[in-house]
N, C-alpha and C positions, 0 to 999 in steps of 0.2 A: 765685323769683328772689332771687339775692343771697347764696345759702347758701354755706357753706364750702366750699372746692373747686369751686366753679361757675367757668365761663369757658372756658379751653382744652381742660378735659377733654371737652366736648360736641362739639368739631371732628370731624367724620367723616374727615378727611384725615391727623389726626395719626398720629405713627409709633408702631408696635406696642412694648411695653416689654420689658425683659429678662427680666422675670417671666412672660412669655406663652411662652418657649422654656425647654427643658431645657438646663441649666448644666452644663459639664465643666469642673471646677477641676483643673487639674495640681498646684497646691499641696496640695489634700486628697487626691489619688491618691499623692503622695509621702509625705505625712505617715502615711498607713495601709499604706505598704509595698506597693501594688499596681503599682508600675513595673517590676517583675522580669520578664524575658523569659519568656513562656511563661503569664503571667497572662490569666485570661478574666475580662472583665466584662460583666454583662448591663444593658441599660437599657431597663425593661418600658415607660416612657412612649413609646418610639419604636420597640419592636420590634426592637432591633438588638443586636448584640454587639460588644465592642470586645476586640481581641487585643492584648497587647503582644509585639513581635517581638525577634528577636535583634538586628537592627539600630538598637534603641533607638526605633523608630517605634511610636505607637499606631495600627493599622489598624482602619478600621472595614468591617464588612461586614454587609449587610442580610439578615435573616433572612425566611422567608416568612412573610407576613401573610395575613388573610383578604381577598378579591378586593375586597371593598368598601373597603379601606383603600388610600389612594394609596401609590405606592413611596417610600422616604425617598432613597435612593441606592444603587447596587450595591455598590460598594466604594470606599472613601477612605482615604487614608493620611493621618495626623495627625504631622506630624514633631516630635520631642521633641529640644529643644537642651537643654544644661547650661552654665548660665553660672556663673563663678567669683564668689563672694561677697567682699566685702571685708576679713572676718576670717577666710576660710579657709573650705573646702568648697565645694559647687556645688549650684545650685537649678534645676530644670527650667523649661521655659518652652515653650509651643506655638508653633510657626510657622502661620498660618493657611494652611490648603490652597488657597485661592482667592487670595491676595494675600501680598506678602513682609513683612506686619506681624507682630511677635510679640505674645502675648497670653497670660496666665494662664488666661483663661476662654474658651471656645468655646462657642457656642450652636448646639443642634441643632433643626431643624424639619423636619417630613415634606415630602419633595418638594425639599428643598434641602441636606439633610446639615448637616455641621459647618461654621461659619463664625465669623469674629471679629464684634464687635459692629458695627464700621464696614461691613462686608460686608454683614451682614444687616440694616443700617438698622434699628437698635434704640436706643430711647432709654431713659434712666433714669426711674422713675415721679416722681423729684423735679422732672424737667424740665417737667412738666406740672402743677406744683403752683404756687400764687400765693406771693408773698413771706411772707405770713404763716404759710401752712401750713410752708414750708421753715425758717422760724425756730423754730417749735413742734417741728419734728423735731430740729433742731439741740439745743435745748435737752432734750428727752427722751433723745437719744444721750447727752449729757453726764451726766445723771442715771443712766442704766442702767451707766455705767462704775462708778458707787459702789454700786449697787444694781440687780440687772436686774429688778427688780418695781417700781421707781420711775417716776413720772412727775410732769407738771406740777400734779396735783391733791394731790400729797401734799408734806410738808415735805422740805428737802434730808436725804439720807441722812447717817447718822454715818460717820466714817471707818471704811472696812473694815479688817479685822485684816491686819495685815504690809503695809500700804500706809503709805508714808513721810510725815509730817506736811507736808513741803513739797509733795509731790505732791497730797495732799487739799486743800491751801489754794489751790493753782494752779487745781483743778478748782471748786472753789466760787467763786473769783473769776469763772472763766469762765462758770460758770452764772449768776451775779449779773448780769454785763455782757450777756449774751444774753437773759435774761428782762427785763432793763429796758428792751429795745427793743421787747418785745412790745405793750406799751400804745401806743406811736405807730404800729407796724404795723396794729394793730386799728383803730385811729382811720382809718388811711389806707384801710383796707379799706372801713369803713363809709361813708366820704365817696364812694369809688368806686361802691359799690353805689347809694347816693342819686342820684348823678349819672346812673347808668344808668337808675334807675327814673324820674327826671324826664323823659330822654329818651323812654322809652318811653311816658310819660303824655301827651307832647306830640304824638307820632306818632298815638296813638290818637284824640287829639281833633282 
């Protein structure tokens, strides 16, 4: 009882997280140049094929799977729109096939096809973490901006090559402010666990 991460994780009615689905990132597709008409992509995890059409749409077509596998969805069109950037150029964005929302990420599930996060009723993993774990994640993310292999157990990394001294000083200040709040957060976590343990003991007696 009271271990790190305990609490809402054990609720059987919690939402599925985004990590449980296959993600389709339009920014990554544009970065590697796969949004040209006639391009064909294969998604092994879902057993499907993605074709880029001349109309600028990414269409989804289900390929035949073993009979024991539930169908994903016969054919689905994923509209792609191009938005103007502030300093010139354009960037692509999906329009969800099931609602009018725009999203850079679509999530694929067997039996449901591709949907935005809202339509798929997905949550981020951090939404099921307690305040202490979220703060530790923030601290580690700041440290990884300086060194991808760094974490809370190591000293603050030195300034990376070609990083401005002012940027480095700002990151170090953010790390120090964030980690200064870890001790109060840890104390609150322990107090909550002690209170929960007392309640359980009283019920047992």
